DRENKOL-207093 format. One line per 10 residues: number of its first residue (from 1); their letters; for each residue x, y, z of C-alpha. Coordinates in steps of 0.2 Angstrom, whole numbers, padded with zeros to 4 digits, m for minus. Example, Ala and Ser with C-alpha at 12.3 -4.5 7.8 and 13.67 -1.06 7.14 Angstrom:
2
1) AS) 0062 m0022 0039; 0068 m0005 0036
//
This chain:
445
1) MAVTVRFAPS) 0000 0000 0000; 0006 0017 m0005; 0012 0028 0010; m0002 0040 0015; 0000 0052 0030; m0010 0066 0037; m0008 0082 0045; m0023 0085 0056; m0023 0103 0064; m0039 0110 0073
11) PTGRLHAGNI) m0044 0127 0065; m0046 0135 0082; m0030 0146 0080; m0015 0149 0070; m0002 0136 0067; 0014 0138 0078; 0031 0131 0076; 0027 0115 0085; 0013 0112 0073; 0024 0115 0058
21) RTALFNYLFA) 0037 0103 0065; 0023 0089 0064; 0017 0095 0047; 0035 0095 0040; 0039 0077 0047; 0024 0070 0038; 0028 0079 0022; 0046 0075 0022; 0042 0056 0026; 0029 0055 0012
31) RKEGGRLLLR) 0040 0063 m0001; 0055 0052 0004; 0043 0036 0003; 0035 0042 m0013; 0018 0044 m0004; 0006 0058 m0001; 0000 0070 0012; m0018 0073 0017; m0024 0089 0026; m0037 0084 0039
41) LDDTDTERST) m0046 0099 0048; m0051 0092 0065; m0066 0104 0066; m0078 0094 0077; m0077 0108 0090; m0090 0119 0080; m0090 0133 0093; m0071 0136 0092; m0067 0131 0074; m0068 0145 0061
51) EEFAAGIRED) m0066 0147 0043; m0054 0161 0046; m0042 0149 0055; m0044 0135 0042; m0039 0148 0029; m0024 0153 0040; m0019 0135 0041; m0019 0133 0022; m0010 0150 0020; 0004 0145 0032
61) LAWLGLEWAD) 0007 0128 0024; 0007 0135 0007; 0020 0148 0012; 0031 0135 0018; 0030 0126 0002; 0020 0111 0009; 0008 0103 m0003; m0006 0091 0001; m0015 0079 m0011; m0032 0081 m0003
71) EVRQSDRFDR) m0042 0090 0011; m0055 0083 0022; m0065 0091 0036; m0072 0081 0051; m0087 0092 0052; m0092 0084 0035; m0091 0067 0042; m0102 0066 0057; m0113 0052 0049; m0098 0041 0048
81) YAEAVEKLKA) m0094 0043 0066; m0112 0039 0071; m0111 0023 0061; m0095 0018 0070; m0103 0022 0087; m0118 0010 0083; m0105 m0003 0077; m0096 m0002 0094; m0112 m0002 0104; m0118 m0018 0095
91) SGRLYPAYET) m0102 m0027 0099; m0102 m0022 0117; m0086 m0011 0116; m0095 0005 0119; m0105 0007 0135; m0115 0021 0144; m0108 0029 0160; m0117 0042 0170; m0104 0049 0183; m0103 0068 0183
101) PEDLELKRKR) m0085 0076 0183; m0087 0079 0202; m0091 0060 0204; m0075 0055 0194; m0064 0068 0203; m0070 0061 0220; m0066 0043 0214; m0049 0048 0209; m0045 0056 0225; m0051 0040 0235
111) QLARGKPPVY) m0040 0029 0224; m0025 0040 0226; m0028 0041 0245; m0028 0021 0245; m0012 0021 0235; m0020 0015 0219; m0019 0021 0202; m0033 0033 0197; m0041 0021 0184; m0059 0021 0180
121) DRAALKLTDE) m0067 0007 0190; m0080 0002 0177; m0094 0005 0189; m0106 0009 0175; m0105 m0009 0168; m0113 m0015 0184; m0129 m0004 0181; m0145 m0013 0177; m0157 m0007 0165; m0168 0000 0179
131) DRALLEKEGR) m0153 0009 0187; m0150 0018 0170; m0168 0022 0168; m0168 0030 0185; m0153 0040 0182; m0160 0046 0165; m0176 0050 0174; m0166 0061 0186; m0160 0071 0171; m0143 0063 0168
141) SPHWRFKLES) m0137 0059 0151; m0123 0046 0148; m0106 0048 0141; m0100 0033 0131; m0084 0024 0136; m0074 0012 0125; m0071 m0004 0134; m0053 m0009 0133; m0047 m0027 0133; m0035 m0030 0147
151) RDVAWDDLVR) m0020 m0036 0138; m0003 m0030 0132; m0003 m0018 0117; 0013 m0016 0108; 0019 m0007 0092; 0035 m0003 0084; 0037 0016 0085; 0046 0024 0070; 0055 0035 0083; 0054 0027 0100
161) GRQHVDAASL) 0057 0009 0095; 0047 m0006 0102; 0033 0001 0114; 0022 m0009 0126; 0007 m0003 0136; m0003 m0014 0148; m0021 m0009 0144; m0027 m0015 0161; m0018 0001 0168; m0028 0013 0158
171) SDPVLVREDG) m0045 0020 0160; m0058 0016 0147; m0058 0032 0136; m0073 0042 0133; m0077 0043 0115; m0094 0052 0115; m0098 0066 0128; m0115 0068 0136; m0121 0081 0123; m0117 0068 0109
181) TYLYTLPSVV) m0101 0077 0103; m0086 0067 0099; m0069 0067 0108; m0053 0067 0097; m0051 0048 0097; m0066 0041 0088; m0066 0053 0073; m0047 0052 0071; m0047 0033 0070; m0063 0032 0059
191) DDIELGITHV) m0055 0045 0047; m0038 0036 0047; m0047 0020 0043; m0057 0027 0029; m0043 0038 0022; m0031 0024 0021; m0018 0032 0032; m0003 0020 0033; 0008 0030 0045; 0003 0042 0060
201) IRGEDHVANT) 0017 0054 0063; 0014 0065 0078; 0021 0073 0094; 0026 0062 0108; 0012 0070 0119; 0001 0057 0110; 0010 0042 0115; m0002 0038 0129; m0017 0038 0116; m0009 0025 0105
211) APQIQLFEAL) m0014 0009 0115; m0032 0013 0116; m0032 0019 0098; m0024 0003 0092; m0038 m0007 0101; m0051 0005 0093; m0044 0001 0075; m0045 m0017 0079; m0063 m0016 0086; m0069 m0007 0070
221) GARPPAFGHH) m0061 m0021 0060; m0046 m0012 0053; m0027 m0015 0054; m0019 m0001 0064; m0007 0011 0055; 0012 0012 0060; 0015 0026 0073; 0029 0038 0075; 0030 0050 0090; 0043 0063 0088
231) NLLVSADGQA) 0050 0075 0101; 0042 0091 0105; 0047 0109 0102; 0048 0120 0118; 0051 0139 0119; 0069 0145 0122; 0065 0145 0141; 0058 0127 0141; 0040 0131 0141; 0027 0122 0130
241) LSKRDRALSI) 0022 0131 0114; 0004 0137 0113; m0007 0144 0100; m0009 0159 0112; 0009 0163 0110; 0008 0173 0094; 0027 0177 0093; 0030 0159 0088; 0015 0158 0076; 0019 0155 0058
251) AALREEGLEP) 0010 0171 0053; 0021 0181 0065; 0037 0174 0058; 0031 0177 0041; 0026 0195 0045; 0044 0197 0053; 0051 0194 0036; 0059 0177 0039; 0061 0166 0024; 0050 0151 0023
261) MAVASYAAII) 0065 0139 0021; 0074 0146 0036; 0058 0142 0046; 0056 0125 0038; 0075 0121 0040; 0075 0126 0059; 0059 0117 0063; 0064 0101 0055; 0082 0100 0061; 0083 0106 0079
271) GTSDPVTPHA) 0082 0091 0090; 0091 0080 0078; 0109 0074 0076; 0110 0086 0060; 0119 0103 0061; 0107 0117 0061; 0111 0124 0044; 0100 0133 0031; 0093 0123 0016; 0088 0131 0000
281) DLGELVEGFD) 0073 0120 m0004; 0063 0106 0004; 0071 0093 m0007; 0087 0095 0003; 0077 0092 0019; 0069 0077 0011; 0085 0069 0006; 0092 0070 0024; 0076 0065 0033; 0078 0050 0045
291) FAKLSRAPAR) 0068 0047 0061; 0084 0039 0068; 0091 0056 0069; 0078 0062 0081; 0083 0065 0099; 0071 0060 0113; 0073 0076 0123; 0062 0091 0119; 0070 0103 0106; 0071 0122 0111
301) FDGNELRLLN) 0065 0134 0098; 0075 0149 0100; 0069 0164 0090; 0086 0172 0090; 0094 0157 0083; 0081 0156 0069; 0085 0174 0064; 0103 0170 0063; 0099 0155 0052; 0088 0166 0041
311) AKLLHTLAYE) 0103 0178 0039; 0114 0164 0034; 0101 0158 0021; 0100 0175 0013; 0119 0176 0012; 0119 0161 0001; 0104 0164 m0010; 0108 0168 m0029; 0101 0183 m0036; 0089 0173 m0048
321) VVADRLRAMG) 0081 0166 m0032; 0076 0183 m0025; 0075 0194 m0041; 0056 0195 m0043; 0054 0199 m0024; 0067 0213 m0025; 0059 0221 m0040; 0042 0220 m0031; 0049 0230 m0017; 0056 0243 m0029
331) VAGGKAFWEA) 0074 0237 m0027; 0084 0238 m0043; 0102 0236 m0046; 0102 0219 m0052; 0114 0205 m0048; 0129 0217 m0043; 0118 0226 m0030; 0112 0209 m0023; 0129 0202 m0021; 0135 0218 m0013
341) VRGNLTVLEN) 0122 0219 0001; 0116 0201 0004; 0130 0198 0017; 0123 0212 0027; 0104 0207 0027; 0095 0198 0041; 0078 0199 0032; 0076 0202 0013; 0066 0218 0018; 0083 0225 0023
351) AKLWWQVVDG) 0088 0226 0005; 0077 0242 0003; 0087 0251 0016; 0103 0248 0006; 0095 0252 m0010; 0091 0269 m0003; 0109 0270 0002; 0114 0267 m0016; 0100 0276 m0025; 0095 0290 m0013
361) PLEPVIEDRD) 0089 0301 m0007; 0101 0301 0008; 0107 0314 0021; 0125 0311 0022; 0134 0312 0039; 0150 0324 0037; 0162 0319 0051; 0177 0327 0044; 0173 0340 0031; 0191 0343 0026
371) LCQTAAKLLP) 0195 0325 0022; 0178 0323 0012; 0182 0339 0002; 0200 0332 m0002; 0192 0315 m0006; 0180 0323 m0018; 0194 0331 m0028; 0203 0315 m0029; 0189 0304 m0036; 0195 0296 m0052
381) PEPWDGETWA) 0184 0297 m0068; 0172 0283 m0072; 0170 0269 m0077; 0172 0262 m0059; 0175 0244 m0054; 0179 0233 m0039; 0197 0241 m0038; 0191 0259 m0038; 0188 0260 m0019; 0206 0254 m0015
391) QWSSAVKDAT) 0214 0265 m0027; 0204 0281 m0022; 0206 0278 m0003; 0224 0275 m0005; 0226 0292 m0014; 0216 0300 0000; 0227 0292 0013; 0242 0299 0004; 0235 0317 0003; 0228 0318 0021
401) GAKGRALFQP) 0239 0307 0031; 0223 0299 0038; 0223 0280 0040; 0212 0267 0048; 0196 0272 0056; 0201 0291 0054; 0201 0288 0035; 0187 0275 0032; 0174 0280 0044; 0172 0298 0038
411) LRLALTAHEQ) 0170 0292 0020; 0158 0278 0025; 0147 0290 0035; 0147 0303 0020; 0143 0290 0007; 0130 0279 0017; 0126 0288 0033; 0129 0272 0042; 0144 0267 0053; 0143 0249 0046
421) GPELKYLLPL) 0137 0240 0031; 0142 0232 0014; 0160 0234 0008; 0162 0251 m0001; 0172 0243 m0015; 0155 0236 m0020; 0144 0250 m0017; 0155 0264 m0025; 0152 0258 m0043; 0133 0257 m0040
431) MGRARVVARL) 0132 0274 m0033; 0141 0283 m0047; 0153 0298 m0047; 0140 0312 m0047; 0131 0305 m0032; 0147 0302 m0022; 0154 0319 m0026; 0137 0327 m0020; 0137 0317 m0004; 0155 0321 0000
441) EGKNC) 0150 0339 m0001; 0136 0336 0011; 0121 0336 m0001; 0106 0326 0001; 0105 0315 m0014
//
């Protein structure tokens, strides 16, 4: 069977870096195995799910270059979940329970006080028809629990290796709430069966769900998929990532001007044995992808480290890769300009600043007027090339006796109004003689 994986976000908020890590791992694995990725919107929470968030998820994935073969929405599939519920009831694997949250909390406290694990005691299975009728007459509606078989459940995790869980140590999970809405487990398993999902790749916070889900697959007559649980991302200070933390949302990273391949490279590589280096395209990440490289420890997502990686990526990009985006920003100058300034960019938007330096208008900073006036007189005629700066600055040094910072800083401030920046030997030919003379004379141009 062809590899089929799914990325299954809930459209209740924007994606953050941790979500994207899961999406990337699914995408990279599918690409490497010649399979396909499905986008499944887990929107059974109809009150919190919005079309705006669904559109935002698609936008974020597309910005990163992640493509999916098809999209499904759980809100379109309630009839399929209802059929599964009836099948489980008929087989005796789904049973009604009437405890309130307060009842269950009291039971947990009693069990813990006795030194016992807080596992549901299946008291609901002992209720007679008369007991249930009386409870419902009192106004109680049942929630529905999946009856686990008390046996060892094992699977070969793609990341964690052989895993064993004694299902007798687990509470029977609730699949349907009192109001008839579904918890995550039932719709997810039904969808994975009907969509032909072969591998479920997700964060390690779902490990505890796996044994009950494997039994649910089997109870519905299906073979469970392979499972892989990767390490999670945490913030730089070790806190769990949240949709409420907008600073690490994909939308915020995009608005900051970061490159999609910098974000993808960082989210996919941190917490692995590979060095954190920028990759120019997703194909490079596909080639190097291997679950065996993943650490078991959480990986820290450091925004400052990401920004450094973004700068490194820009410094390596060829002009042809960014030409259209530069033109859209009103930045001309072509390949010569790009190669002159790319080593000084942290985000592509910075190129606009340096184009302003080259093309003006710009208010020069005159730190040493006498030196600048002498320098203007010594400017050679055009055409200029990469050797012009060295020849000209040498002539100014001989004429004024200035050297080191006393020579170069006044010239840089007059020509660029910045204390640091791209090498002047590259900027000088782009500025042209008339503009350089005017700025050395203190004119805004």
